[in-house]
C-alpha positions, -999 to 999 in steps of 0.1 A, spaced: -215 -912 646 -237 -887 628 -213 -859 637 -183 -877 623 -202 -884 590 -211 -847 585 -175 -836 592 -162 -860 565 -188 -847 540 -178 -810 545 -141 -819 543 -146 -837 510 -166 -808 495 -138 -783 505 -112 -805 490 -130 -806 457 -142 -769 454 -111 -750 466 -88 -763 438 -116 -758 413 -119 -721 424 -82 -716 423 -80 -731 388 -109 -709 376 -94 -677 389 -61 -685 375 -77 -690 341 -95 -656 343 -62 -639 352 -45 -655 322 -73 -643 299 -70 -608 313 -32 -605 308 -29 -628 278 -35 -600 252 -22 -566 266 -16 -553 230 -53 -554 222 -62 -535 254 -35 -510 247 -49 -504 212 -82 -495 226 -67 -468 247 -48 -450 219 -62 -415 213 -79 -408 180 -66 -378 160 -80 -361 129 -56 -359 100 -55 -348 64 -32 -362 38 -10 -336 21 14 -338 -8 39 -313 -20 28 -292 -50 33 -258 -67 12 -228 -56 11 -192 -66 22 -171 -36 -1 -145 -21 12 -115 -2 -9 -93 22 -2 -57 31 -21 -28 45 -22 9 37 -43 41 35 -59 53 3 -45 88 -5 -51 111 -35 -23 113 -61 -21 151 -54 -30 170 -22 -29 208 -28 -30 235 -3 -40 263 -27 -27 298 -18 -33 333 -32 -5 345 -55 -17 381 -53 -35 401 -27 -69 416 -29 -105 416 -18 -127 386 -28 -154 399 -51 -170 366 -61 -169 329 -51 -181 298 -70 -211 279 -55 -191 247 -61 -164 259 -37 -177 241 -7 -164 211 12 -173 178 -5 -180 193 -39 -161 183 -70 -144 210 -91 -132 206 -127 -96 215 -138 -93 252 -146 -126 261 -129 -126 296 -113 -134 293 -76 -125 328 -63 -122 362 -80 -103 391 -65 -107 428 -71 -89 436 -104 -89 474 -104 -54 479 -91 -40 452 -114 -57 466 -145 -41 499 -137 -7 482 -133 -11 466 -168 -20 500 -184 10 517 -167 33 489 -179 19 492 -215 26 530 -214 61 524 -202 68 499 -229 55 523 -255 78 551 -243 108 527 -243 101 516 -279 98 553 -289 131 560 -272 147 531 -291 135 544 -324 148 579 -317 181 564 -307 183 544 -339 178 576 -359 204 595 -339 229 566 -344 224 567 -382 230 604 -382 262 601 -361 276 575 -385 269 597 -415 286 627 -399 316 605 -391 319 593 -426 316 629 -440 344 640 -417 370 622 -438 385 604 -408 397 569 -414 387 538 -393 364 538 -363 362 565 -336 381 559 -304 350 561 -283 318 541 -290 299 571 -277 306 589 -310 284 565 -330 259 563 -300 263 525 -297 260 525 -258 230 548 -260 212 524 -283 220 494 -261 206 512 -231 174 521 -250 170 484 -262 175 472 -226 147 496 -214 124 480 -240 132 445 -227 127 456 -192 93 472 -200 82 440 -218 90 419 -187 72 444 -164 42 442 -187 42 404 -185 44 406 -147 15 430 -145 -5 408 -169 3 377 -148 -8 394 -116 -40 404 -132 -46 368 -144 -39 356 -108 -68 375 -95 -88 346 -109 -80 317 -86 -84 282 -102 -77 246 -94 -51 230 -116 -67 195 -117 -100 178 -112 -105 178 -74 -128 176 -44 -129 204 -19 -115 192 15 -116 226 32 -124 263 24 -105 289 43 -119 322 29 -153 339 28 -169 362 2 -158 398 8 -127 389 28 -93 403 20 -65 379 13 -28 385 13 -2 369 -10 4 334 4 -28 331 23 -44 296 21 -76 295 0 -85 259 6 -74 222 5 -80 200 -25 -76 163 -33 -72 151 -69 -99 127 -81 -84 110 -111 -63 85 -91 -60 70 -56 -26 57 -44 -20 33 -15 15 28 -2 20 -8 10 50 -15 32 64 -51 28 90 -70 46 121 -86 29 104 -120 33 73 -107 14 94 -92 -14 109 -126 -21 74 -139 -30 68 -112 -56 81 -110 -91 112 -89 -99 102 -53 -104 129 -34 -122 136 3 -125 108 12 -101 81 0 -126 57 -28 -120 38 -29 -153 3 -29 -138 7 -60 -116 -29 -67 -103 -39 -61 -67 -72 -67 -49 -80 -41 -22 -105 -50 6 -121 -28 32 -113 -35 68 -149 -47 74 -146 -70 43 -178 -56 27 -162 -38 -2 -134 -45 -26 -117 -27 -55 -93 -37 -83 -60 -18 -85 -25 -23 -99 10 -17 -88 21 15 -105 57 17 -91 79 4 -63 100 24 -38 138 21 -43 146 28 -7 140 12 27 121 33 52 141 43 83 109 41 104 99 4 99 129 -9 78 105 -19 50 103 -12 13 69 -1 -2 51 -6 -34 25 18 -46 -9 6 -57 -31 29 -78 -69 29 -85 -81 50 -115 -112 72 -111 -118 60 -75 -150 80 -70 -166 63 -99 -160 28 -85 -188 8 -69 -186 15 -41 -165 47 -43 -130 45 -29 -126 76 -8 -93 91 4 -85 80 39 -100 45 35 -78 19 52 -75 -12 31 -60 -47 30 -40 -54 -2 -39 -89 -16 -11 -92 -41 -6 -123 -63 30 -133 -62 52 -157 -81 47 -195 -83 64 -214 -55 73 -251 -57 74 -279 -32 49 -266 -6 22 -282 16 -12 -266 18 -25 -271 54 -53 -257 75 -44 -228 97 -56 -249 127 -28 -274 121 -2 -249 134 1 -246 171 7 -215 191 44 -226 194 45 -225 156 47 -263 153 31 -288 130 23 -324 141 20 -354 118 15 -391 121 43 -413 107 41 -448 92 41 -464 127 12 -443 138 34 -423 161 32 -385 165 61 -364 151 65 -326 149 86 -300 130 87 -262 131 63 -244 107 79 -223 79 49 -205 65 56 -191 31 22 -173 26 -14 -175 37 -47 -176 18 -80 -176 37 -79 -204 63 -50 -222 47 -12 -219 52 14 -228 26 44 -243 44 77 -260 36 75 -298 41 92 -316 69 127 -327 60 125 -348 29 89 -359 32 67 -354 1 36 -367 17 23 -368 52 -8 -372 75 -10 -338 91 -29 -335 125 -57 -310 119 -63 -298 155 -32 -307 176 -34 -306 214 -8 -292 238 -7 -326 255 9 -343 226 43 -360 230 67 -370 202 65 -408 196 30 -411 211 10 -438 194 -23 -426 181 -52 -438 159 -54 -415 128 -88 -406 114 -88 -391 79 -108 -359 77 -97 -350 41 
């Protein structure tokens, strides 16, 4: 009897609890699946964006080049002779003023040549005077002869003889000028303010005509040739007739520790066959007086302000992927992308053409390579 009663009690409890458990679990499952949208939103990746709007910006063009003197002179001897003196300033690294004598050659032979040429000129002038006198005498004799007209031969009145004497005077004058010039060239001078790059002679050495005396760089101006591509030239103003009217340029050393102000002095009117680019020439006046000095041979970066460009976005450089793509978040919080058309760069920013007809967009600052077009994200403004 007791066993039957216990069995009935257990059965009753099971009948009551099992349906309740099933109902409870069913309710929990409904709660879990009733709002999948909310759970999905929690899983959307968060991306940092900045809002950009099209605007007008002044283009900036970068180029690179080596600073070179306006003039590089390999000075050679125009006459031969032994060096009798040499200026103390004629040493590498020293500055020399225009017209300063740096080397003096032995003048004895050239002074003798001048004296000989002067004597020859004096003899030629004397011969011309004598010929003039003889010509006058010949004309008087012809007139006294009673013959009419001019003589058949010009020799009668000594006209050819006088022309020869006059030519000898002209020749002697030119020979004297050559002798004087040779004497003057024994004093070797630099034709412009310069620094001494090399010295190729020594005191007492003998130099032949054409021997190199030294190498000199002018100091009044430095020039930098900056090759630019066709795309870069489009960003610059129109330069006509090879003149650039002093367009400003900032020059920066490769380590970024020094800068100089220069200007575009002219532009090349041909395309180089080596790199298929056209160059502009930037000049810096009195480079050695700059702070710091701009020495020949310095490699620099040139930053050139270009013309104003409309309808551009200014975005961080990090927003452009290695595939040259820009990602943005559309109005449905979905990722979209478009190819980057960089017009110019400035620091850590890039100036690009906008996507299609968009004027404003939320640009992804640091895109990942796992992004897919149409992916739903949660944008976070970092602007």
